[in-house]
N, C-alpha and C positions, 0 to 999 in steps of 0.2 A: 333184679340181680343184686339188690342191696346187701342181702345177707352174705352172699358169696364174696363180694368185695370186702365187706367188713371183716370176714374171717380169713381173708387172703386165700380164697379158693379159686382155682383157675381151670380145674378139670372140667370137661364137657358134662360129665354126670352131675357135678356140683352146680354148674351154671343152670342146668335144666331143672334141678331140684329147687334152686333159689327162685328162678323166674316163675315157675308154675305154682309150686306150693306156697311161695311167698305171696303171690297174688291172691290165692285162695284164702289165705289167712286174713285178708281184709273183709271177707264176707261176715255177715252176722253169725254168731256162734252156732245157732241151731241149724242154719243152712250149711255151714261148713261140715258139721257132723253128718247131716243128711247125705251130702255128696260123698263123703268118705265111706259111709255104710253102703250106699248104692253101688259104689265102685268095687267093693270086695266081691270076690267071685263065688263064694259059697258059705253056708252056715251062718249068714248074717241075722237069722231069726233069733239067735242067742245074744246078739249085741243089744245094749240098752237103747231105748228110743230117745231118751233125753240125756244129753251130756252135761247140761248146765253151762255155767260161764267159763269161757276160756281164760283162766287166770294168768297163764303165762305160756310162752313157747320159746324154744331155743333150737337153732340150727347147729349141728355138730358139737353138742356138748361133750366135754371130756370127763368121763366117770372113772371111779376107782376100779382098778383091774384085778383086785384081790380075787383069788379062786377062779380066774379065767386063764385062757391060754395066751392072753396079751401080756406084754412085759411092762409097758408104761401106763397106758390108759385105754379105755374103750370109748369109741366115738360113733354113736348112732347118727343118722342123718337129720332127724327131726324129733323133738320131744315136746309133746303137748300136755299141759296140765289143765284139764277141765275140773270144775268143782266136784263132779261126781266120780271121776276116775282119771287115770293117766293113759297116754297113748305113746308108744314108741314106734317110729316109722323108719324102716331101713329101705333105701332106694337103690335100684340098679338102673343103669342108663337106658337099657332096652328091654322089651318083653322077650321072653324065651328061656333064658337061664342066667345063672349068676348068684341067686340066693342059695345059702347053704346053712344047714342046721347049726354047725359050730358057731357061726357068727351070731345067729339068733340067741343061742345059749349064753354066749359071752355078754351080749348086750342086756339080756334079762338078768343075768347074775349081777352085773355091775349096777343095774337099776336098783336091785335090792341092797347092794352095798351103800348106795347113796340115799335111798328113801325108805328102806325097810318095806314092810308089808302092810302099811296103814291103809292104803287105798287099793281098789281094784286096778289092774293094769291090763291093757290090750296091746297086741303087737300087730302092725300092718307091714307086710312085705310088698312093697310097690315095685313092680317090674321084676324081670329075671326069674319068673316062676315057670317050672316045667309042668305043673299041674295046678288045679284049682282047689284042691281039698285043704280045708283048714287043719291046723296041727295044734298040739299042746306041747309046750316046752317049759319045763320047771313049773308046771301048773298054770302057765300063762297061755291064753288062747292066741294063736297066730293065724291071722287072716291074710290070704293072698289077694293081691290087687294088681291089675295090669294098667299100663298107661292108656291103652285103648279103652278100657272100661271107664277109667276116670274121664277121658275125653268125651266119651258117649254120655256120661252123667252130666257133665258141664254143659254140653251141647243141648241135651234134653231140657235141662233147667232153664237155659237161656231162651229156648224156643217157647217154653211154658210162660215165662215172664213176658215175652214179646206179644203174646196173645191177649194179655190183660189190657183192656181198653181204658179203664179209669185208673191208670197207674198212679201211685202216690210217690212221695220222695224216697221211701224205703225201696220200693220196686225199681225206681229209676236208678238209684245208686248200685243196686245189685246187678242190674243190666250192664252198667259200665264196668264193674269189676269183672263180671263173667266175660265181657267182651275182651278185656285185657288178658284174661286167662286163655281164651281161644287164640288170641294173637301170640301169646307165649308158646302155645302148642305149635302154631304154624312156624314160628321162628326156629323151633326145634325139629322141623320136618315132619310134623304130624297133622293130618287133616282128617276130618270126620265126614264120611260120605254116607248118605241114607240110601237104603235099598228102594227101588222103584215102587215095590208093593207097600211101602210105608208112606208114600205121598198121599196127601189129602186132595182129592179132586173135587173142586167145588162145583164145576159145571161140566156137562158133556161137551166133547169137541164138536164144533160146528161142522155140519156136512159140507158147507162151502169150502172150509179150510181143508178138509180131506180131499175134495176134488182138486184144489190148487196143488196139493202135494203130489197127487197122482199125475197131474199134467206135467209137473217139473221132472218127475222120474220116469215118465212115459209108461205108467201102469194104470 
């Protein structure tokens, strides 16, 4: 929650943004981008595979509001500057609804006010989406992402790393960071539950165990 406290943010949405996304930013740049892409709900085949170096990031930047419906400034929740392109992230506290076109248009317009059209830019709408279809706003691709899909991506990545037997320092540090991300989700009331049919059964259930269960329940 460092970013939220630094920017004097105290709303629940901002604390959630800071704790979860702030932890994700500690990951290696390529893994961060991989998780963001996997969390988007549709059309991701058009997103670049390689983002390059994360040159800078800023939570709640204040951009020039010229030609927008805002009076003073425009404030997206997170701005990422990779070496290959830029990413604007607009966050809503819960999945379901809250995102709206006018806000996206304002943020994209103000981005061009600040940075021009030198680099490609992508927009990620995290949470608050009524559907999963990507959109185009002022020629900028807008991808919808849910908190649940982000949680599933983080959980799956952590599970994959946990299965590596000969882990190196890189893997070990990623595990710790992802563990903190999972803890941040839990503190925000979100838990990831796997379906039973996704469990990997390594051995068949022992017949003696089945008999014991039957004796307990009288069947």
